[in-house]
N, C-alpha and C positions, 0 to 999 in steps of 0.2 A: 688569493680567494682559497677557499677551501674545497676539494673537491673528494670524491670517492667513486672507487672504480669499482665494477662488479667483480664477486668472486670466481675464480675459475676452478672446477673439481676433475681432477683427473685422477681415477684410481688405478693403479699397478697391481696385478695379478700376479700371487707370488708370493713362496714366504715369508720373502722381508717386503709385502707389497705397503704401502704409505699413501696414504693421501696426502696429494699437492694441493695447495690451494694460492693460487696467485693472485692476493689483494689489494685491490687499487687504493692507493694514498690520495691524501688531499695536499698536493705541494704547495708551499708557499716560494715561489719563482724568487729565484737570487743566483746571479752570476757571478757571485764572489765567494761562496761557501756553500757547501751542502747546507740541503735541508731536508731534515723526516717528518714524514708525515702520522698522525695516527691511524691506525687498521683495525677491522674486525673481519674474523673467520669464526667458521664453525666446526663442527668435526661429532661423528656419532659419539655415542657414551662407548669408553673402554676401547676406542680407536687412535693411532696414534697418528697425527696431523703434521706434513711441511708445510712449511709457512716462507713464502717470500717475502719480505717483507720491503724490498728496495725496488719494486717495481715502478711505484711512484715516485720514489723520493727523487730528487735532484741532486746532482754532481756528478763527477768525473770519475771514472773507477773505483765504485763505492764498495765497501765489504762491510758483515756486520761484527763490531769489534768485543760486544758484551750484551748478556741477556740479565736482566733483574731478576729477582728471586718470585718462585710460584709457591702457591697453597697447596694445590692439589694434584702434583705433578712433577715429571723432570724435563728439564730442557738442554738442548747441546745448539752449537754451529755446525751447520753442513756447508762444506762447501764454499766456507766464505761468505756467501747470499744467502744465506734460507736457514733458518730456524726448525729443529724437531721439538715437538711438544708431546709429551706420552702423558697422558690421564693418569690418576689414580684408579685403580679398579673399585666401580661402583660408583666412581663420582658424576654427578651433574649437577653443572652450574655453569657461572660468568670466572672465566680465570682471568683476570689483569695481571701483565706485568710489561713492563720497560725493554727496549732496548737501544742498543749506541751504535752509529754506523758513522763511519771516517772515509776519507779522498785521500789519507795518506798523512793529510798535515792535520784538517780541522776535524772536530766531531761531532755530531747533532743526535737527539735520542728522538723517539716518540713511545708511545703507548697503543699495546696491542690489548684487544677487548676480543676473549675468544670464546664464545657460546657451545660447552661441551655438552652434546646430548640434546641442545636445546635452541631456539630461535636465537640469530646474532642480536646483538645492539650496536648501534652506532649514534655517536653523539651530535647533537643539531643542534640548532637556532631556535629556543624560545622567545617567542613574540611577546610573550606576557600577557596571550589574550586569556581573558576570564571575564568570570558573571553571567550576568544573563544577556537579554536580547542585544542590548547596546556593546556589547563587546564585537567590536570589528577589528581590523588589521589592514589598512590599505599598503597598496605599492610596494606586496611582495615579491621580488627577482624571482621568475621564475628560471634564468639561467640561460635560456636559449630562446628563440622564436615559433611559440607551439600555434597552429592552424585549426581555427575552432569553429568547424560550419562556415568555412570560407574565408574565416576573418583570423588575420595574426596577431599574436599577442606574447609582451615579453612581460610582462608585471599582473598580478591578479589579487582580489582582497580576500580574508577570510573570515568567518562569522564563527560564533559562539554556536549557531544554532543547525552546524551540520553543513555547509555547499562553500565552495570557491563560486567567488565572481567575477567575472571579466569586463573591461571596459567601465572600470569604478575608479575614482578616485577623486579628491576635493573635497570628500566628506558626503557622496551620494551612493556610497555603497552600501547595502540593504542591509537590513538584518531582522527582520521579519520570522517571527515567529511562527507564523500560520500556516502550515504547509500546504500547498495546493499540488492539482494532478499537474503533469505535465504533457503538450505544451503549456508555458505559464507567459503571458502579458504582463505581470507586474513587476518581475523581473528579467531582462533580457537574456542575456548570456551566461549561465552559471553552470556547476557541475556539481550536484548533489549524491555522496555516497550515504548521508542520514539527515535528510531533514526534516527538524522535527524542533519540539521547543523543550532546548535543552540548557543545562548549567554546566558552566565550568567553575567545579568549587577551587581550584587552585592555578594559577597561571599553567598551563599546559598544551597550547598550543604550538606546534612546532613544525620545522620546514627543514629541506635540506637539499640539496642539488649534488646526486653523484656521478662520477665517472665524467668521460671526456668525448670530446667533442668528436665525431656526431652523433654519439653513444651516449650522452648526458641522459638523467631522469631526472625529475623535479619530484618530493616526495612531503605531502602535506601529512600533518597526523594530529586527530583530537585524541588526546589522551584522558581518561578515565570519566567519562562525559556521566550524568545524570539527568534525569528527567524534571523537568521546571514543574508539573503537573503532581505527581506522586513523591518525588523525592528517590525515587528508586536508581542506582548506581545502574547504567546499561553497559558502558564498555569503552573499548577504543578502536577506533576505523582509520582507515588512510585513503589517499587519493595519490594514485601514483600517473607520471605526465611523459611518456617517452618521445626523446627528440626526434630522430630516426623514424620508427614508424609513426609517429602522432596517437599511437595508442594512448588509451587507459585504463588502468587497473584501479577497481574498488578493493581494498584488503581489509579484513576486518579482522586482527590478531585478537581481539579479547571481547567476545559477547557473555552476559549470564543475563539471570532474572527470568521473571514472567514476558509474557508475550510482546510486551513494552520495547525490550532489546532488540528483538529480531524483526524488526517493522511495523507492527502493530497500527503506529500510529506515526511513521513517516514516510515521505517521498524519495524513491532512490531513482535516480535518471540522469539523464541532460537536456539541458533545454537552451535554444537559441529563436526566440522565437520571432516568427509562428513557425519554426522546426522546432524540433526536438524527440526524445526516445525516453520514455519511461518503462523502467523495471519493473517498481512496483509501486503503489500508491495505498497506502493505509492496512497493509500484508502484511503478515507474518509470513516473509521470505528470504528471510538473510538467515546463515548458518555461520558459529566462529571459524576463521582460516580457512573458508570458501569461499575464492576471489571471485568477483564478476569483470571479465575483460571485456573492454567497450573497442570495436576496429571499425576504424571511418573509410569512409568510401561512398563516390556518386555524392558528395555534399550533403552524408548523413552518418550514422555511427548505426552499428550493429550490434548486439551483446551475447557473449556464451557465458558460461560457468564451468565449461568441459574444458577446464586447463588444468596445468600445475604450477603453483608459484610460489619461490622459496621466500618465505614472510622475512621481514628484517625489519625489526622496530627502530624507531628512534625514541633517544634518551638526552635527558640533559644531564652537563657533566656533573652536575650536585648530586642526582639522584642515583639512587641503589640500583644495582642489576637485576636482572630478574632471577630469583635463588633457583637452585635446581633441586626436584625431587629427588630423597635418595629411598624411604621407606615408609609406606610399603610400595614395592613398585608396581607398574604399571600391570594391570588385569592382575594382580595378585588374588589367589583363592585361600580360602581358609584361614584368612586372618585372624588373629585372637580378637573376642569382641571389647579386650584391654588392650587396643591397638598403641604402638609408637610410632608415633609420626616423625622422620627427621628428615632434615633437608641442609642443602651447602648455605654458606654465609656470602652475602651480597658482596660484591663491593661496586663502588665506596659501600661502607659500613652500614646498614639500614639501623636508624636506632628502634625500631621494632618493627614483627612480624605480625600477619591476620593469616590464622589458620583458619580454613574456608571447608567443611565438610557437609556437603549434600547427598539428598538422595538421587538427582538427577542431573545428567550434561550440563542442563542450562544454569542448576545452582537455583534455582526457582523453588525449590525447599531446602532452604542450609539447615542444617542439625546441631550443627556448630561453629559457632562466629569468635573464635578464642583471641584475643589480644596474647601474644608471645615474644618475651625479653632474649631469648636463647633459639636454636636450631633443632629443641626436640620438644613432643610434648605426649603427652598420654592420655588418652580420650577413653570413656568405656561407652561403646557402642550396643546394638542390637545384635542379636546372632543372627545368621544366615540372611543377611541383608546388602545389597548392592548398595556401594557408595561410590562419592565420587570426590576427590579432593585436590585443593592447591593453596597456596602461598601467596601471600601480597607484602611485599618487602615495602619499610614506607619509613620516609623521615615522622619525627615526633610531632610535625604540624601538619600530618598527613596529607602533604602535598608530594609531589613526584613516587608516586605509584608506582612499583613492580608488580607486575603478575606472572606466577609461575605457570606452566605448562598445566593440564588437569591430568591427574593419573583418577584410573577406574579400577575397584579393588571387590571384595567381596569378603563378608566377615566368616569365620567358622558356624557349623550349626552348634544346637543346642547339646549338651553332653551329658546335662542330667536329663532322668527320665521316670517321671513320679507314677507311669504306669497309666491305665486306662480307665476314665470312670467308671465306678462301680454304684451300683443299686441294692441294696440289701432290706432286711425287716430288723426290727427292734429284738435284741438280745442275741446275735449271733454272732461269731466270731469273724471277725472281717482282716483280712490280710493284705497292706500296703505291699506294693512290690516296685521296688526299684533297681531290679535286674536287667531293664534296657539302657541303665545308664553305661556309658562306656566313653572312654578319652578322645581326645581327636587324635586324628593318624599320626601329627606331631609330637605329640604329647606321652609323657612316659603314664604308667595306669594310674586308675582314682586312690587315692588315699583314707579319705573319710567321708562318711554320710551321715547326715543331721536331718529329722524328721521333728516336724512340730505342726501342730494343730494351729493354724491362721485365722480360721471362721467357723462358726459353729455353738451352740450352748446345749448340754454342758459339755465340758471338757474330757474329752477320751481319755483313758490312762493306758498308755503305749505300752507294751512288752518291753524293748528296749529301744530308745529313739536313733540310737546310733548303729542297728544291723539294716541291710541293704532291704530286709524285706517285715518289718516289723508288723503283730498283731492286736487289735482291741477288742474289745464287747462292743457292738453297735448298742446306744440309747435308747433315745426319745427321736419321733420323727423329725426330721430336718434335712437341710442341706450343711455338711460337713466340707472342710477345705484344710487338704492335707500338705505341707510343703517341705520338697525334698532339695538339701542342701548338699550340693556333691564340692569335694576339692581333689585337686590332683596334685602331684608332687612339684608343682613349678610354681603353686599357690594361686592358678586359678580355680574360680569359685562359679559356680551355677545354679541357677534353681528351678526348679519346676513347679506346680502344684497340682493336683489331681483332686478331683471331687467326688466325697460320698454321699449318696441319698439314702438315708433311712426310710424305708417308705412302707407300712402295714399292709398288707394284702388286704382288697376291698372283702365285705363280708356278705355275699351272696344268700339270701332265704327264699325257700321254696315259694310258688307262688299257684295258685288252684282258680282255675277260671271254668265256666261252663260255655261250649258254644252250640248255638241253636242254629239247626236245617229246618226252614220254613217249605211249608207244601209246594213253592218255587224252587226250590234247592238253592236258595240263596243263603250264604251264611252271616251271621252275625253273634257278637260277644253280650247276651241280654238286649238282642236289637239294636245295638252299635256298630255302623259301617265305618271303614272293612275289618275283617276280623284281624285286628294287632291287638298283639297281649303286651302289656305294660309292662314289665319284668323287674324294671329297675325301681320301681316305686317304693318298694319296703328293704333293697337292699342300702348300703351304707361303705363311706370310707372312713374306718375309724380316725385316718388322719385331719379329716375336716369336720365328721361328724355330719355329712349330707352325702347327698349321690350326686353332686353337680357334674362333679368330672367323670362320673363312671361312664362305660359305654358295653355293647355286647360285642363281645371278639369273635365269640363260636356258639355254633348249636349243634348239638345231637339231633341223632335220627328218632323219627316218632314211633312209639313202640307199636304202634298198630299199623302201620302205612303212610300216617300222613304227612303231608309235604309242611317242612318249619325251615325256615330263612329270617336273615336278621334283615329287619328292617331299615329303607334307606336312611332314616335320624341316627341310625346305631345307636338306639334307645330301646326301640320296642320290638319283639317277634312277631313274623307273620305267620300264621297257621291255617292250612286247611287238612283236616280229614280226608279220609280213604272216602272216595264215592260209596254210599249206603248206610258206610259204618255210625255204630251208635253205640257207648260205652264209653269207658274209660280211657283214656289216652296218655303217657307219661312220655315227655322229654328232657333232657337238658340245656340248661345255657352256660357261659362262661363269662364273667365280667372281669373287665378291665380297667384300674383306676389308669390317671394321667400318665404315671411312667409303664412299670412291665409287670407290675404283681397281677395276679388274677385268683378269681375264685370260682365256683360250680355249686348250682345248687339245680333243682327240680322243677318240673310246670307239671301239674297234674290235672287235665282239662276233662271235663266229663261232656261227651257230644249227644245233644237230646234232638230226637225228631219234634217239628211242632204238632203236636197233638195234646196239646191237655196238660193237666196235672199239677198245676201249678196252684188253683183253688181249693181253698177248705171246704168251699158250701156244698152240701150233695147236689148234684145233677148238674153243677158246672163243670166245663172241661178245660178254659182259658188258662189261658198264662203257661208258667212251666216252673220246675223243679231241681236244682241242683244240690249233690248229695257231694259232702267234705268229710272223707271218712278217714282214720286213722289221726285224729286230731287232739288235742288236749297235754296235758304236762305227763299223763301215762300212754302215749298215741294211740289209747282205744277206742278215744270218745267220735261219735259221728254228730255230725251238724245237719241238719237236712234244710237246706231254705226254699220257701213255695213263694214263688212270685207271681200275684194275681195278674191277670191279661192287661189290668187298667195300669198297671207297673211298668209292663214289659213295655206298653208303647209310650214308657218316658225317654225313649232312646237314651240310655243310662248301661255303664259299664259297673258291673258290680264285683268287689273284690275284697274276696276273706283273706286274713294273714293270723296264724296264730302267733299268740303274743309267749314271750318265753317270762317277761317279768311286767307284771300289772304295772299302771302307772301311781298306784298310790296303795297304801296299806287297806286291809278290807275295813269294810265298815266295824263301828262298834259292838262288841258280840257275837262276829262274824268270822269265818274260815274260808281261804278260797277254796273252793270246790273242785278241781279238777281242769278247767279252762278259762282263759283268758283271750280274746280274740277282737280284732277290729274287722267294721264292715263296713265300707266307706263306697260312696258313688263317684264315679269320674265321668266326665261329659266333653267329649274330645279327650280324653289324658289326660283333663286339668281335674285335681281334685275340688270337690263341691262338700264344705266342710258341714258337718249338722246336716246334712239333706233330709229333707222331711216330703216323707210319701203322700202323696193325696190318697189312698189306701194302705193300710198298714200291708206289711208283708209277714210270715209267718216263719219262725224256728224253731225245732225240735230237737232238740238235744238228747242223745241217747250215750249213758253212761252203765259204767261196770260196777259192780258192787265194792271193787277195793277203789274207786274214786269217791266214796262216800263212807267209807268203811273208818274213817278215824273222826265223823262230825260225832259230836255228844248228842246232838239232836236229831241225829240221822238226816235222810233223805228228804222226809216230809217237810225239812226247814229249808229246802232248796231256794233258790230266788235268783234271778238275771237281773243285773242292774247295769247301769253305763255309767262311765265317768263323766264327769261334770267339769268340766277343765278349770270353768269361771271362777268355780264354786270349791275347787279342788275337793271333790268327796263324791261317793257312789250316790246316783240316786236311781230311783224306780219310775218316774213319770213317765209316761208315754209307752210304757213295756205293761201287757197284759195276760197272765196266767191263765190260759183256755183250758189247758187239759194237765194231770198232776200225775201221771201213771208208775206208781210205785213197784207195782208187777215185772212190769216189762224195762222197768229204768227209764224212763223217759219224761222228759218236761217239755210240752208247748205251751209258747208264747209268741205271741204280735207285738209289734213295735212298729212304732210312726216314723223313728228316726234314725240314721247312723253315726256312729262312733265307735268307740271301745266298748269293750262290755267285757264282764265278768259274772261266773258262776259264783255263788257264794253260799255258805248253810251256817247255822246258829251254832254257837260257840257256847260252852259253859255259862251260865251269866254269873260273875262276880258279886258278893256283896259284902259289901265292908262295915263292921260295926265302929263306934266308937272304945278307944281305949281305955278298959276301965281297970287294969291292972299292971303289971310289973311285966307278962308276958311279951315276947318279944313275936311278930309277923316271922314265918319259917316258908321260907322259899330257897332254892339255889341258885348261885350268880357266878356264873362264868368269864374267866380273865387268862389272857394269855400275859406270865410274868418274865416269860424270858427268851430271846428268839435271835438266834445266831445263823447266820446262811455262808456258804462259799461257794465254787465255781460246780462243787460236786454232794453237796452236802448241807443238809437242814437240822435244825434241832428248834423244837417249840417246847413250852413247858406251858402246861396249862393246869389252872387251877380252878376249882369249886370254893370259893370264898362266902359260898354262902350257908345256910346253916342245917342245912336239906340235901339228900344226894340226891344226882343225875342222876335219871332213870332213862332217858328218852337218847336215843343215837342222834348227835348232830354231825354237821359237817365243819373242818378246819382247811381253811384257804390260806394259802402264802401268794403273794405279789410282789413280783419283781420288774420295780420301773413304771405302775401301774399309772393310765392317762389320767385318772382321777381318785380321789381319796374313795377306797373301798368302805362299801356296807352290804346292810342287809341284800340277798339276792343278786349281789354284783359277785357274781364266778370270775374267779382270775382270770381264765379264759374269754372274757368279754372287754375285760379293761386293760390288758397288762399281756407283754410278747412275752412275758417266761411265769411259769410260777409249781405249786404243788399244792395238793388234796390230799386229807386223812380224813377217814369218815370212821367216828369214834363210837362202837357199842358196847362201850362196858359203863359199868356205873362207876361213876366216882364219887366217893364219901364225901361229907362236909369237912372241909377242910383240906383235902389230900391234892397232891398233883401228878399229872400226867405228863412224860414226855414223851415225846413224837420226834422221831427222823425218818430218813429218807428209807425205802424198805422193809419197815417196822408191819407187824401186824394190821396197823390199821391205814398204811399205806396205800393210797388208789393209782398205781402205775398209767396205768391207761388214762386216766386223766391228769397226769402232770406231764411235765417237761421231762426231758431227758440229760439237759444240762442246763443250768443257771450262769447268768451273765455277773464278772467281777464288775465292782465299781458300781452297781444298781443300788437304789433306795427300795428297800425289801418292808413290806407290810405283812402282818399277820391278823384274821380275823377269824373268832371262833363262833360258832353255831352260825353259819356265815348264810346258808341256804336251805328255804323255805316259802316253796309259792303259796304255799297255803294258809298263811297267817301274816301277822305283822311283826314278829317279834322272834322267827326262826321255829326251831323244833322245842328247845327248852325254855321254857316262860321262866322268866328270871325277875329279881328282886331289882336290876339294875339292867337295861338294855341298852346304855350306851358306852357301858366299859370295854365293850367286844375288841376292837381294834387295839393294835399293838403296831409301833413302829411311826415313824420308818427307822430302820439303824442298813448300816453298807455292809453288803457283801462284800468278803474280801477273796483273794486267788487263794485255791483250792492246797491244800500240805496234803499226799500221801491219799490212801485207799479211803472212800469214804467211810463215816461211822455209822454203824446201824444197831439202835438199842434193841434189846431183848425184854420181851413183858413175857410176867409170868403166866399171863392166861390169855392164850391166843384166840382171835376174834375171827369172823367171818365179816363182809361187808353186806349184811342184812340188814331190812328194818330200817334204813335210811331214808329221810325226804327225797325226793326226787330231785333231780337238780339239771 
């Protein structure tokens, strides 16, 4: 019969300290010749061990005569009865070697299995238990009598579903899969380290009795168990029965996976119905290598987990041994993310290994499950992450798996650093920053940088993609991703992306409102409560074309002591004038778009007392008056709005906004004269499109001589018209002229509805006669024939290809990356992040050309950018701005050929070139812009 004896550890302190382990053998009793039994032992990593293999061998006057070869260490015979083994530094695994012993005449041999830095393994009997519920082995000998709740047994049965059963045989051992609480009447006497619906995919039920009377121990082991319900691997567990103390130990050498592996659907305990003691039922209560000790007393058992118990795993003689992990070592830090895993080979040799890497100690989140046929593997892992790893030695049929211990390690942090995200405007120089990149502490310095744009359109032109911090000029609004790749001299590579958001600032437009104080002291804006001013209504985010993403981020101080605050919705401004104040008060507000860019505008409020003044009927005193000063293209026009009492009662907010560009060209035969504006009604800050008044309101427009001086038919021809969006033309119905005062430069009208308005004057009426001879029509025609642009210079060639000289002053605009195709009255600053302006005040004869450059006599630096982006799409527009006509400042034979481009701007080379004009001009006589 085979026996196994406890290992005995003795530590000797001193320079020559050795660990002496007395091993138990399984003697095959013989009276005639010596008998050598297989042994098992353990030693910590890098520690020499002294083994006494003859303790349980039989015979007289025995001695060790020879030692077989070892793989990862050295051996020697000490004192004729002991073997000294020294492992190779760093080796972890199972060393298997033979020894021979003699009694002086006969020789016997046996095998020693030595676990270096890991649990020991011992060969055991494989009962062939496998499959599902019908897998039960009866009449397994315990090897001694065991008292269980007052009854003595020397046999038991083992089932695939995780329990041992007493008092069963003759086919009446239960294999029920449905676990129940303890005490349990369905199965009388059983020991359940893990009663659940389990599956043994291979014959892997093992048992062994070790030691000598009266200190023998029976061990039963369920190896490599799976869940029937989910198919998940759960692990390996054991039950130990002690002869002397009659104690029971539940041991769990391997548990891995989700909660199911840790008792979530299992019963753990001892049952002898109606008696029984339950440790857990369908509860996550188990831990790998955490034993449960059951101590008998007073006819029952008590349990505790506060014990230390040396694991000993059972194995089949045909199965590979546990592999020992070598690298990364346990608790290693800064492991390269391209990690190299190494381990010691199993003995007997494994056909294959399974490398398991997880982000949790339970291996519920396995990130690498790799079959390997050698003892080394390289895997790419995430940076700065905690990992756990173990190796499974397997036979080719997948049976007899041997699991290594579990090691924890952490990968190194990123060493590529592309800097922090940036938010910039279009057309500015942006610098990427890779200076934060650094090699790891155990690596040599970095050897290479490489930048690439990995998202966003168009593609930016980097100054040098191989330097630490390249630059580029931002283009269209949007989100751009640049990825930095860094290499060190060991060949390790790391990447890091950075986001650059190109986002133009919002456009805030000044606002005008009237605040009314009635006789009771209550404040309103044209009778709307409370006093809130919707300042964002006429503001715009140029990236979206609307104001939905805008908020008010700050307000200034009232110029006359009024209180100004941001409304709770972050889109309005609350205003309260100082007590008894009436007159004009101004303050500023700051608008912010969804990023971090801002713009600031002014609000002008007129505070009036409720004493009338809004009626134009003699003797009537009701209503209110609001005066809009300094408006129009010249900023010298005054618009006075008189609101009758009936309109005031309509509870509306009236908002006046000056327009820089009208929605459409002037009516046929008219020029725009000085002012274009919208007058809109809001109810609870909601726009009321085309609101019609029950009683018309009165507008008085007071203009200056300079506003009408260019009208061929003079101020007598002035008309106020409104823009009919449905018909795309200017109409006059609903507008009645009630006074035309040419002496005092005033035009007074009544209007019945609200929309966009424009003041127009009649132009020269052209009459075209039939062509009756070969004479040609004589008129100028301005075009751009050449345009070049760099980072610091621009050259524009303007030609008059008509047959009449150009004598009117005109503007030329150049646009870099405009958001839309340039057109008449679209200044570069309206639609582009960068640009330049020239005001040409020189006559250009028919057929002649004029070259314009940065810094020449016609260049307007105050209206131009200081630098220009490289790689941009560039347009030029001649005769680009005149708000008073539908054709610009110069009436030409062809108004459709004034636009040139696009061309692409290039890098600057040297100082900017400045052309010299023969006749120095000043910027006078040009249309307002």
